[in-house]
N, C-alpha and C positions, 0 to 999 in steps of 0.2 A: 590242567585245563583252565582252572580259575586264573592262573597266571596269564594265560593267553587272552582270556576274556578281559581282564583288567588292563591289559596292554592295548587292546583295540577299543575299549569302552570310550575313551576320550574322543576318538575319531568318529564313532557311532553317534555320540552325543552332539558333536559339532554338525554332523550331517542332519540329524533330527531337528536341531534348533534352526538350522538354515532353512529347512523345508517349512517349518512352522512359521518363521518370519516371512518367508516368501509368500506363503498362502495368506497370511494376515494382511500383508501389503496389497495383495491382489484383491482381497475382499473389500478392504477400505477404499481402494481406488475405484472399484465398481460402484460402491455406495455414494462416494462424494464427487466422482467425476461428472462433469457437465455433458450431458448428451443432447446434441442439437438435433432437432427433428423439424422438418418443414413439411407442412401439409398444404397442398394447393387444390382447391376445388374450382372447376370451371362449369359455368352454366351458359351455354351458347344457345341463343335464340335466333332462329332463322326468321327474319322479318319480311323478306321479299325476294322472289326470284325474278330477275329481269333478263329478258332475252336481248342479246346485243347483236344488232344487224348492221352496225355502222362500219363501213369499209373505209379505213383511213388510207388516204392516197397521197398526201403530201404533208410535210411538216416544215414549218419555218422556225428557225432559231434566231432570236434577237438579242442584241446587247444595246442598252440605251442608257444615256446619262440623263438623269432627271434632276432638275433643280426645282425644289418645292419651297415657295416663299409664302409666309403668312404674317399678316400684320395683326398683332393681338392688341397692342396698345399704341395709341396715336403718338404718345410722347417717348416711346422706346423704339429701338431699331427692330425691323421685322425679323421674325424667326426664319431660319433658312436651313434646309436639309438638302444635301446633294447625294444622290444614289447612283450607283452603277448597277443597273437592273438587268439580269439575264432572264429570258423567258422563251416560251414557245407557243406556236399556234398550229392547229392541225385542221386540214381540210378533209372532208369525208363525204360519202354518199350513204344515206340511210336506206339499205335494201329492204327493210321492213315495210317501207312505203310502196313497194311494188305489188301489183295485182296481176291476175291472170291476163287481163285485157292489155297489159303493157308489153306482152310478148306476142308477136304475130309472125306466122310462117307463110311465106309466099314462094312456092317453087323451091329453088335452092338458096333462098335468102331468108334470113331471120331478122326481123325488125324489133329492136328492144328499146323501150322508152325508160330510161333510168330516172330516178328522182333527182331533182336539182341539187347541185353541190351545195354544201353548207359548211359553215365554220363550226367544226365539231366541238372544239374547246380551245381556250387560250388561258395561259397561266404564267405567273412569275415563278421562276425557279430560285428559291431562296439560297440554295447551296451555291448557285452561280452569281449571286448578287451580294452587294455589300454597301454599307454606308460609307461614303467617301469623306464627308465632312458635315459638321453641325455648328451653327452659330446662333447665339441668342435664343436658345430653346426655352429658357425660363422654367426648367424642371418639367418640361413636357416632352421629353425625348421620345418615349414609346408612342405617344399619341401622334406626334408629328411624323415619325417614321412610318406608322401604319397608314396615315393619310397619303404620304408620298408614294408608298407602294400601290395604293389604290389608284392613284393618278397614273402610275407607270403601267398598271394592268389595263386601264382604259385606253392608253396610248398604244399598247401592244395590239389590242383588237383593231383599233383604227388603222395602224400601220399595216397589219396583215391584209385588211380589206383593200387598202389603197395600193398595195403591192400585188393585187389581183390573185390572192390565194384561191378564190373560187374558180377563176379561169384556169389556174394551174391544176386544180383538182379535176376539172373537166378534161383537161389535156391528158393527165395521167390515167384517167379512167379509160380513155381511148387506147392508150399505149399498153396498159396492163390487162384490161378486161377483154378487149376484142380478140387477141390471139387465143386466150383461154377458151372463150365461148365458141370460137370457130373450130378449135380442136375438139371440143366436147360434142358440138352439134354436127360437125361435118358440113356446115353451111357457111355461106358468106354472111357476116353479121354487120348490120348497120345500126349504129347507136344514135339514138336521139334522146331528148330530155323532156320530162314533164314540165309544165309551167309551174313556176314558184308561186306562192300566195300573192306576192307583190305583182308578178306578171299577170296573174289572173284578174287582179283588181284593175290594173291598167287596161286590160283587154275589155272588161265590162264597161269602163268609162268611155 
């Protein structure tokens, strides 16, 4: 029996040593390994709840080439930035401005006075815009580009109004709202518009 034991003893020793080494490596790895832990805390504060009653009825998409030139020094060439600016303008009607008196029913006809169309918003889309060229910027690149974009945004508003975005908003209100209102009410609907502040002022004068 002792002979059998001494024959298998080396094998047992190797197994035991292997287990000890493996366990030791595992322990040291656990001690010295870097454990990454990320903790994120969010504190969200609700500042305001705003009711949105603006019905967007038309959107204009613009692409404009803007050449912005500024003379900084009388003895040096003018700074120049050329932009290809993309943007959009939206016409809407603010339904929050409606009151009970703006809806009248007479027989089988409903008379609805909508608020006047307005330019809901206009903005430059920077993802669709790019700086085409810059000349003699004298290390004022960012400032000049910002100014050029502001000019482009003002022009966008002007162009939208000149292209009758308010008239198109009024037209779409007729096309979109009338069928819906007639379906809901079961009556013939006649849409009119409230006077805008500027119209009211002219009427008083």
